[in-house]
Phi, psi and omega in degrees: 000156175223146175231138180235144175209117182051236181268015186247152178222136167243133179225149174260013179285106183298333181293344180265354179296126177267096189303322180296320179294313181297317178300316179295316179299314181291326179297338180269005180255161178287337184263339185243010188289347180255006181278128176285167177298323179297321177294317178300317179298318181292318181292325176297321185293338184245012182239162166274118186256144178238104181259129182255128181237143167247106190066233179264001185263124176285125183237002180197166183202148171203164179209162178228136173247121190213156169269357177077003183229313187232338193220137174221133173257119178272130186215153166059037175287116183212138181233143175308138184308320184289349179254000180288154179080012182250005180091002182289324176295320176298316179298318179299318178296320177300317179295317179298318182290332182266356180297135183303330181282344183244338185302129178086357178272158172287130182248139176229156173206160178238127182205149173262350184216183178062025180302321181297322177300310185287329178298329177300335183257016176091004178285141174211164179150195180282190185290345182248310185253126181236150179211163174245162175277160176280124185259332187253002185265000000 
C-alpha cells in the first residue's frame, strides 16, 4: 500500500526500506541503539514496515508485528529530527491503523515518551506499556 501527502510518501513495500537509514535512525533512539544492522534487516523481513519518504529520501520508519487477526505490536516509530513536530508521526500512525493487516486488532506498544501522540489513537496504560481495545472482533 501507499499513502501520499504533499511531497511525502508512506509505503509498506519492504523492497524500498533503506536499511542503512533505518539502522541509523534506530541507533539514535534509547530503545534501538544496540541493534546491529543484521538485526534491523531481520526485523524488517518479518514485520509490516512503514517507510516514510520526502522525495526519494527516507526520513522515517515504523513497523507492526501482527497475527493479522487479533494482535498487533506497534514498534520503532521514528522520524528524522528535522522533520519532527510536523505531523508526520501522526500520519504514520494513521496509516498503520488503517492497514488491512492491523485494522481491528488489539494494539500494544512500549514507550517512555510520546504518550500524547499515542493517546490520540486510543492508546492508554501505564508509563511503559500502552494498548488499544479490539474494535472489530
